N, C-alpha and C positions, 0 to 999 in steps of 0.2 A: 697303442691303446694301454698297454701294461707298463710302459716306461715310467719310472719315477714313483712307483707305488710306495716305496719305502723311503723316499727322499724327504728329508725334513729341512731342506734349505729354505732359509727365510723365516723359519719358525723360532719363537722364543720360548725356552723351556725353563721353568722354575723347578729346581730339584732340591727338596729339603733332605737333610741328613746326607749331604753329598761330600762331606769331608773325606780326605784321603785315608784317615785312620778308621773309617767305617767299612761298610761292605757293599750292600746293594745300591745305596744312593750314589756312592763313588763310581761304581760301574755304570749306572744309568747315565750320570752326567757325562762321562767320557763317551759312552755309546751314542747318546743323542748327538753329541758334538761330531763324532765320526760320520754320522749320517746327515750332517749339514746344519744342525740347530745351533743357535747361540744360547748360552747357558747362564742362568742366575744360580750361583752356587750358594746354598744356604745351609749353615750348620752351627750348632752351639760351640763347636770346636773351631776356634779362630785359626789356629795353625793349620789344621787339616783342611779347612775350607780354602785357605790361601794356596796350599800345595795343589789342590784340585784346580783352582783357577789358573795357575801357571801351566798345568798339564793341558788344559783346554786351549789356552793361548798358543801353546806349542803345536797344537793341531791346526791352528789357523782360524779358530773361531773366536768371536767376541765373548767376553764374560764379565759378569758383575759378581763380586764376592761380598757376602753379607754374613755377619755373625748374628744368629737369632735363636731364641728359645721359642719353639713353636707353640708352647703352652701359654705364652704371654700375648694377650690380644693386641696390645699396643705395638709390641715388637713385630708381630705378623703384619699389622697394618702398615708399619714403616717399611717392611720388606717389600711389599707389593707396590707401595707408592714409589719407592726408589726404583723398582724394576720398570714401572711404567714410564717414569721420567727418563730413565736411561735408554730404554729400548722402544718405548712408544706403544707396546702391546704385550700381551701374554697369550700364548697359544697352547701351552702345555703346562700342567702342574703334575709333578710326581711327589706324592706323599709317602715318605719312607720311614721316619724315625720311630723308635719305640723306647719305652723305659720299663725296667723290670727290677725295681729296687729290693724286693723281698721275694724269696722262694720258700714259702711256708704253707702249711695247711690252712684252708680258709678260716677256721675258727681261731687261728693264731695270727691272722693278718691284721696289721694296724690300719687305722683309717688313713694315716699319712701314706703308707705304702700303696693302698688301694687308690687313693686320689692321685698320687704322682703317676702311677701307671696309666690311669685314664686320661689325665691331663695331657700327657705327651702322645700316647698311643691312639687316642680317639678324639678328644677335644681339639688337639693340635691339628688333626686332619680336617675337622670341621672349620676351624678358623682359617686355615689356608685355602680350603675349597671355597669358603664364603667370599674371600677376597678375589680369588681367581674368577669366580662366577660373576662378581660385580664388574670386573674388568672386561670379561668376554661379552657380557650383555651390553655394557655401555658402548663398546666398540663395534658390536654387532658383527663379530668375526667368527663366532663359533669357537670350538676348541676342544681340548681333551684333558680330562683329569684321570690320573692313574694312581690308584691306591695299592699299597703293599699290605695284603692281608696275611693270613697264615692258616695252615691246616688246623691250628689250635682254635681258630674261629669257626671251624666247620664241624668239628667233632670234639668230644670230651677227651682231654689228655691226662688230667690228674697230675700228680707229682709236683704240686705247688704252683701250677700254672694258672690258677683261678683268675687273678686280676688281668693277666695278659690275655688269656683266652677270652674273657668277657669283653675286653677292649677290642680284640680282633673280630669277635662276633659282631660288635657294633660297627666295625669298618665294613664288614660284609653287607649289613643292612644299609649303612650310609651310602655305599656304592649303588645299591639297587634303587634306593629312594631318589638320589640325585639324578640317576640315569633317567628315571621316569619323569621327574619334574622338569628337566631341561632339554629333553630330546628335541622338542619342537623348535628350540632356539639353536639347534646345530651343535650342542655341547654334549659330547659323549663322555660317559663316566664308566670306567672298567677297573677291575682289580686283578692283580696277580696273587696267587695263593702258593707261597713257598712251603716246602718241608724244611728240615733243619739245614741251615746254610753255614758253610765253613768261612765265617767272617774272621777278620784279624783277632777279635775278642775270643771267639771260640777256638781258634788256632792256639792262642796263648794259653787257654785252659787245658787244651790237650797236651801241650808241651810241659806245663808246670804241675798238672794234677793227674797222676797215673790212674787214680780211682775213677775220675771223670772220663779219662780216655777209655778205660775198660767199659764204662757204661755206654759210651757212644758205640763201641764195637759190638757189644752184646745186646743192646736194646734198640737204639735208634735205627740201625741198619736192618733189623728184623722187619721193620715196617716199610722199607724202601726197596721195591723190586729191582730197581736199577743197581742196587748194591753199593751206592756211594752217597755221600752228602752232596747237597747242592753247593755250587760255587757262585760268587757274585756275577761272574761272566755269563752264567746260564740265563740270566734275566734280561740281558741286553736285547737279544732277538725278539722275545715276546713283548718287551716294552716298546721297542721301535715299531713293531707290527701294530700293536693296539693304538699307538698314537699317530699312525700314518694313514695315508689314503687307502692302504691295503685293507684296513679294518673299518672302512667308512660306514658300513651297515651294522657295526657291532657296538652295542652299548648295554650296560648292566651285566656284562660278562664277568664271571669269576673263573679265571683261567689258572688251573693248577700247574705249577712248575715244581713238581714234588717227587719226581722219580717213580711215580706210580702209587704213591702212598694212599691217596684217597680212592684209588681204583680197587685196592685190595681189601677183601673182607677182613674184619677184625680177627676172625679165627683162621684166616688163610695163611699161606706161607709161599714164599717164592723159592724155597729149597725143598728137595725131597729128603725124607728121613734117612739117616745114615744106613747104608747097606741095601737100599732099594734102587 
């Protein structure tokens, strides 16, 4: 009865932001493949997407590699048209990319910086979800959409996160609305809510910027009871679960993978004062 709950064999998964130079998207593409899915690897980074494609083929799964800017409507339409022509169906969409061109206070933010962040981090999710929904409805197969949100979309963060947090707040509501709209058609829409993730880009910052490294140690970890940053591999299990038969009754879920960040009161602490 419980055999194959997490088996994705025969499923086709489109993973955006899946290039090998990224973080969560790369991990999800490989994770879905390890659990049996064939993968459409989509990323604006052509080289990184190609590397991920080779890794998936080495696992023994089929793959289609596409270079795409998810904020471009025509490119997104071409991505899904190509995926359907190659694989015949789409069962899973994982929306992963984000843009964060400026970290400034809101009154100093340029319209260009605001728009770029929303174009990739929110509108791109809508464009990809729209195409996936069209395919799933036309084929009458149901399916799963998984959005990568953020703790920044659940609570106020400050520190120049305004456009990113606003976009991720939009992803939160996009997830809920689509879940309600398409549940009767067997399409489940859920989101994973990460805390700070040790991506290659963040690792590079830690190695090259001592001040930033100290900020991570002294500030970020204060809000994470587990006492460590998240790693891309931490998201494979939750993602496979939400996109598998194991979560067949779950839609509209915002699943924190945050080391306990959202569970802790803003004035709380996971350490005792020194000497007590």
